[in-house]
N, C-alpha and C positions, 0 to 999 in steps of 0.2 A: 542467696543474693549478693552481697558485700564478696564471699569467694570469689566467685563467677567473676563478679566485674574483676578484680583487681587480677585474677587469673589473666581474665582479655587484655588489660591493661601491658601485662608482666609479656606476655604474648606478643602485641604490637611493638614492642622495646625488645624484642629480641629481634622481630624481622628487621626494625628500621636499623639495628647496630650491627647486624649481624649482613644483610644483604644490599642497605642503602646508604653505606655511610657515605659514601660519596657523593649522595644528592640531598635535596631536601625534602626530607619524609614528617616535616610538622603541620604542614597549615591544616586547618581544622575550616571545613569546608559544609557548614549545618551538621545534620545527622549523618555523613559519611566517616568509616570510622579511623578510614587509612589514605593519604594521599599522599603522591610523587610527584614532586617537580624538580625543575632544574635548580641549584642554589642559584639565590635572588638577594638582591639587594635591600633595603629596609623600607624604600619608597617604589618597591614597585606594589603596583596592584594585584591583589589574588585574582580578581576576575580576567587580567589580560596576562595571565604567568600559564605556560605550557604545561600539562600536565602528562608525564606518563601513566599513572595509574589512577582509578578511584578502586578503596576495596573491602570488601565486608569481613572484619575480624571476629574472631569466635576463640571462645574456651575450651581448654581438652580439645580432643579428636574422634570426637561422636556425630557433629552435625555434620548433614547430608548436605554437601558441596554444592550443588544445583539448588537444592533451598537458599544457602547463603545467597547467592545469586538473585536471585528473584527479590531474597530481600533487600539487597543493591539497590536493584533495579526500581522496586516500590519507595525506598527511601528518595531518589534521584528524584522518579515521576511527581512525587506528592509535595516535595518543596521547588520544582522545577529548576535541578541546580544545573542540568543542560543547558537551562537559559542565559543563568547569570554568571556561568563561566564556562571558559574555554576547555570541550570535553578531551576528554585524555586519550592516549592512544590502547591503551586499557583499563578493560573491568578487571578487578579483580577479587578472589576470595582467599581466604586462609584461616587457619589453628594451630597448632604448635606441632603438627605431624606435617601440614602438605599447604602448596600454594596452588591455585590454577588461575589463570590469565583465560580472556578472550578481545579480542579485536572489537573496540567498542559500535564498529559502522555494523556487525553482524546484529546490531539488538536497538539500532536508531532507530527504524520502523516504529518499534512498540511504542512511544512515546507519542506518537501519531494515530492513538488507534480511536475509534468513531466510540462515546460514549462509555469511556470506561470512569468509575470512580478510583479515582488514585486517590481519595481521603481517606485515606484505612491505615493499621496500625501497620507497618509494614513489618514491626518480629511477632504477628501472630501470625502465625501459618494457618491459622485454620479460616479465614477467612474466603466468603466465595472470590474475592478477586484476587489474593492470592492463588489459589487452586487456577483460576482461569489462567495468568499466569505460566503460572507453572508449568501446566499442561501446553502452552503456548511455544515455552521456552526449552521446554527439553529435549526434545530431541538436536534442536540447535546447539544448544550445550553441550550435548553428549559427542557430537560431531567436530565443534570446534572449539571448545577450552585445549589448551595447554594445562598438562598440569606434573606436577612435580614436588616430591616428597623430599622435606628438606635435607636430611639427612641422605639418604639411599642415592640423591639426584642431585646433591650438592653443586657436586661440578657442572653440570648440566645446566641448574638453574642460574648459575653466575655467568656461564657464557649467555644463556637468554638472555639477562638481564644488562649484561655487557653490550651485546648487540644489537639491541631494539629499546634501550633507555638511552641513545646517545646523548651523551656530555659535549657542550661545546660553551665557546665565548658566549658571557653575559650578553641577551641578545640584542643588537641595536641595527638588524634587517630586516626585524617583520617577524609574523609568526605565519610559518609556511601554513598554505589551504590543504585539506589532503580531504579525503571518502570522510573520516570521521568527524572532522569539526567544520564543514562546510553548512549543515544546517544553523550550525548557530551562527557563525558569520553572519549567514543573512538574517536573522533575528536583528544582530546588533546593526546590520545595516539599514534596514528598517527601520529601525528608532534612528539612526544616527543621520544617515544620509538622505531616506526619502523623504523629510518634509522640507528637504533643499531642492528638490526637482519640482519643475513649476510645471503642475497637471492636476488634474480635478481627477483625483483618484477614483471617488465613485462611479462618476459619468464612464472614465475608461475603464472601470471594469464589465460596467455593463455591457462596452465594446470590445470584450474579451481581451483589452488589455492588463496586464498585473506587475504586479511590482520584480516580481521571481526574474521576469526575461529584463528587464536592467538589473539587476544581480548577476546575472550570465553574463552577460554584455562586460561588466566590470569584472568579473575574474579572471572572464578569458580575454585579458588586455593586457597591454605593454604598454608602456607611458601613454596612457589613457588612448591608447585606440584598440578596441577587438581585434584580435587574431584570429576569430571564425570567421568570417562576413557570411557566413549564410544565416546568421542565427535571427530573430524576429527585432531586435532589438540590437543595434549598433552602439559603442560609445566612438565619437570622434572627436576627441581630443578635449573641447570644453562642452559639449552637449550631447543628446543622443539623437540617432535618425532611428525611425521605423517606420513598415508601412512603405518600405519601398517597391515604386511600380512604373511600367510605363502609361504614359495616359493615354487618351485617345486622338493627342494631338503625336503619341510618336516619342513626349518627351520623357527622361526621368524624373520621375516626381516623388520628393518622401514627405515623413513627416517629421518633426525636430520637438524636443522637449530641451529646457534649456533648464538650467541651476539660479538657483533665485538668490544667492549668498555669493557670488562670484566663484564658485567652486570650492569657497573653503573647507565648507565641512567632508564635503566629498576628498580631500587632498587628506588633511587630515587625519580621515579615517583609513586610507590605503596606505599611509605613509606607517601603520600596524602592522599591514599582512602581505604578504609575498607574492605579487602575481605575473602569471599564470601559474598555477596548479604545475606539477609535474604532471608530466603528456601521460602516464599510464593512469593517471584520476580522471584525464579528462573525456573519455567515454563513460566510468561510472558516475560522474555528476551529469553530466547532459542525460545519459538515459535515465535518473531518476531526478528528472525537475519535479515529479508529482512530489514529493518531498517537499515543495515549496511553494505547492499549491495550496491557497486558502480549502478549508475544509469543508467551505458552502461549495465552491465550485468541483472539489472533486467529487461530492458525493452527485450535482448533476451531471458534469461531465463524462464522470469515470473515469478522471485520472492518475488509475491505480495500476499498479503494478503486478503483472502475472508474473509467478516464480518460476523460473529456467526449467525447473523438473516436470513442471502441471505442460508447459506449451511442449518441454521433447516429450512427454505419454502422450497428448494428445494429436501429434503428429504420428507419432507410431499407430493409434488406432485409426485415424485418415487412412494412415499405406492398406493396415488391415482391413478397409472395408472396403477402400475403392483400386486397390492393388499397388503393387512398390512403385511402378510408375507415373502416380497420379499427381504428381507435380508436372510431368512436360505431358501427362492426357488433360490436365484439369485447369481452368484458371481459376484464382483464387482473389478473394477483394475481403481486407478486413475494414469496415465500414467503421469502425471505431478500436482505432489503430492508436491513439495516445501517439509514444514516441517511437513505436514500434516494435515493441519485444516480445508480442506476439508472432512475429512473423521469421523472428531468428533461427535458423538452423535450414529456412528453404532454399534454396539452392539456383531457380530458374527465374531470374529476377523479369525476364520477357512475359510473363505471364504471371507477376505478383500487382496486383493494388490498393495502394493504402492511403485511407481516406480519415481524417479527425476534426472535429468539431474546432478546435483552436488553430489558429493560423501562427502561434508563436510553435505548438507540436509540430507541424509542419515543415518550419523553417530547421527544425531541431533534427527530422530526420534526415531533411536536404544536409544538413552540414554535417552530419554522421556519413553520409554517402561520400560527399565530397572530402572526408577524413578516414575512410575505409583505409585505405591502402596504409596509412598512419600507423593507424589503430585497431583495424582487423575489424570492423563495424559492418554493417547496413549495406545489406547486397539488393538492392532495388534501383530501379531507376528514376532518376528525377522528374519525368516525364508523368510517371505513376504515380508520383506520391501528392496527394492534392488536399484543398481542404472542401469539407460539403458537409452539410447538418443533415446526417440522414433521416431526419425524424422528421424534417420542415422542408426542406429543398427540395425543387424538381430534377428530376433525374436528366433536363435537358443540359444544367450544369457541370452535367460528370463530361470526362474526358470521351474524345470520339469513340476509343480503341473499346474502352469498355460500357456505350452506349452502344455500341454495335452490339457487344456480345447480350447484352439484356436483352435489347429489343430484338436477338433472332432467335426463334424458340428450339431449333434445334444447338445454337453453340449456349443458348441459355443450360442446356440439360447438363452442361459442362462446367458449370460457373457453381465454384462452392464460396460462400459467404461464412468468412473464420475470423468467428469472434468473442472476446470479451466485455458484453458490455456492460454498462450501467447497471449497479446493481439497486440504487436508488428507487426510493420509494415515497409518496406522500406522507405516508406515517411511517414511524421508526420505534423502538424499545419505550423512547418517553410519551410515545403517545400510547399504547397498548398499555403501560401500566399507570397512566393518571398525570404523568409527571409534565406530560408537554402537549402540544396541538400538531397539527397534520401542518405541513410545509406547503403554504399556498403557493401556487404555480410551479413547484418544482418538477411534477410528471406534463403540466400542460405543454404538449403540443398540437404542431397540425394533422400528427396522425393518428392522433388521440383524438380530436374533436374528430377528423372524416371516418373514423372504423369505432365511435364510441357505444356502437349499439351492441357490436359483435364482440368488442372487450370487455364491456362493464365495467364492474371494480376490476378485475384485473389490469384496467388502464392507469392503473395509480402508479403501477411494475413499470421502470421503464424498460426491462428487457421485452417486457410480454408486450410492447410498443414496438420495438424491435421488430421481433417475430410475425407479426401482425403488417407490418408493412413490407417485411420479404416475402411473406407467404402470400399476402396481395397484390405487389405491384412486380415480382420477381419469380412468378412462379416455375414450377419444373427443377430448382437449381437445389443444390444439397446448403442443407445447413446446419455448420459443424459450431456449438455455444458452446461458453462456461455461463453458468445461470441457478438459480436456487432451484430447488426443486418444484415449488408451488404451482409449476405449470402442468406437473405432471399430477399432482394431489391436492390442490387446494382446494377446497370448497368454492371459492370465490372464484374459479379459474375451469369451474365443469360448465360454463356455459363456451370459454375459450377454449376448452378441448374441443365439445361439438362440432365449432365452427372453423377453427383450423385444425385437419386432420393431415399426418402426415406418419409415415414410417419410420418408427426410432428402430436404428440399427443396431447400434451401437453404444454403448453410457457406461462410464466410471465415476464414481463419488467418492471426495475426499476431502479430509475435516477444512471447513470455514478457515479456520484461524489458522495457515498455513497463507492464507491472503496477506499483504499489508490493510492496515488498518481496522479488520475483522477482531472483535472478541468474542463474538459469540461462536455455542458450541452445537453447532448444523451442519447437517452434511451438504458442498457443493460439488454440482455436476456437470461433469464435459458430454453432451450428446451430438449423435450424427442424424439429423434428421434429412429423409428424401421425400420432398414435398409434392414430386412428380406419383406419389405411390399414396392414397388417401387410407388413412386406417386410424380410426380414435384412437386414445393412448388407453388401454385399461391396465397392463399391468407387464414390467420387463424383468428381467434380471440383471442388476450393475454390479460388474465388479467393483470392489472396495481398497482401498490404497491407506495405507498410514501416513502421518507427518513426514515420513523419510522417502516416501515412494514408494514400501515396500508393500506389494498385495498380501490381502489379509482374510481374503474371501470374499462370497456374493453376497448378494441383498437384494429379497425380491423387493420393487417398487410397485405400487400398486395406484389405482385414481379412488375416490369414490364412489364411482360409479354403481350404481347395486348396491351398498355397503351403506352402513347406517353409522350415522354422525355419535361421537362420546355422547354430549347432549342429550340426541333424543334416547339412546341405550339409558343413561344414568336416569331418565325421568321417570321410567319404568319403578326404577327404587326409590323414590322419594318417602321420607318415613318423617315428617313434622312432629311427631305425637312419640313416639318411642325412644327408648334410652340410644343413645346417640354413641357407638361403636368407635367409629373412626368418623374423618373429615375428607371426601372428597374433594380438591379446590382445584381449579384451573380460572383460564382468565376468558375462557374460549376455544370453539375446536379449531385448533391450529396446530397444523403440520410442523410448522419451523419454531416454535417458541414453546420448547418442553421444560423450558426454568420455571413457568409459573404452573405446573400440573405435578402433583405429586398430596401423597395421600399422607394423614397427619391424626396423631390422637385427639391434640389441642389446637386451634389453628390461633396464629397471633392476632393483637387488635388488627392490625392492620386487618388481615386475611378474612378478617370476621366483617371486612365492608362487602366482599365481593365473592366470599364462600359458597358455596352448594353443599347444603347438607341434606 
């Protein structure tokens, strides 16, 4: 052990002296092995320093480079280093033979996962959490890392460092805002600036007003004036302006939020950072507003980002099902659009509508439309993007063009509801394992109340409520949605399947953890239903894709109709008198959660509380 430790230090010293002699590679940031920054004066704060690299170092040359990255990420997540220090441009891993880099923004969403236990030993590569992150990140690392061998690629490595680890004068004009560090700067803004804004944040949150939109108004500003005037909140020199509208008298009206300290904290904070970001980052930051939305709101409203590879694949499947001219022959409505990324790549803006629960998201889409020529973004019509609470609002609130389609029987047959609805439910993993309780009120909507008999226990799932309202209130349309497979397989959905019958024409499934904020290992499906054709689901064949989007075969998907549940099958073999050859451990008949189902020779103490023998 001692030899390995010394050799690791020797490797770090060698890398420091041979490749980073023009930089400061001595900072110690918690348990991170190696950090590179600009040379700094003694009075500089480590937390305010701009970093080029945080890296994991290994002795020898036999360690798996991808495992080193995973270990580094767990080290960062466990200590919340990304919240205490300005994140670097690159994460890295090296040993005495090679060094690899990946841009930080490629993995930033990993730190915002639901229900992930960061409190594990990073160097223990055998933990469940390590394997979960390894599975989640391996394909991303393979695709995005830059790998150099220290001797063979020395010239290229030095050029890479010279080009990307830009040296300059000691910082005097502030830290640049980039897609790598904007989430860190947001957290600092919440700590330093948010308390100086006169607002009851809890009441504001209940009305859909969140601090993220004040932050966006700030970063897209110059001389304390927001440059993108379509955002929900605007900074106007010495106050914020929001909820701008024309009142019943035809007069312009808005709400204002003032500073309670003569804007001192605000000015001091923004003296540290350069606003606005470079324009190539504008679209990315605006479109990733979801990374700034509080976790409870993201779960309830579905503020999650659909990976572009699955957006493109889903549109290919719609084209296969409805024909290559589907965008011209059909109307499209994404009724939980978020910032609109599911609609990326669609061309006929006159046939597309987008609505979302948050007015702030609507304003982000409007802003993206306004800046389309500058940054090549949302191809939509302003008048077709609107705020709408699909599970609570009356269709009387819809734009007239869309309402005419829905109320016209023939035109409605040409409507596609194209959505990735929230996958939240009243219970979660902590509820199943007994470490938490149902999230009261999360799944309550007027849709659930109206169709509670038909929905049954399936009503706890938000996506099932979307399905129910669409099937009841927009009959005969085509529904193309991403969702868990519970609607097809779950025992709690048997009544739902009997009631809401539709022809499932095409389907593919992908790993759930390719979506932001999902750590579980279960299939996530894209399904195309024709609601005009009544057919109770019994089985289908789904195409299967790996995390890189490569087809890896097909899978038969069955409902439990006519079958035998595992618990009923198992009761036939209860033997509480004879010798125990083994144990089948499970938490219930759950098609989605297979982490709690396994065979074992000797259950743990915790398993004994729930084991079936």
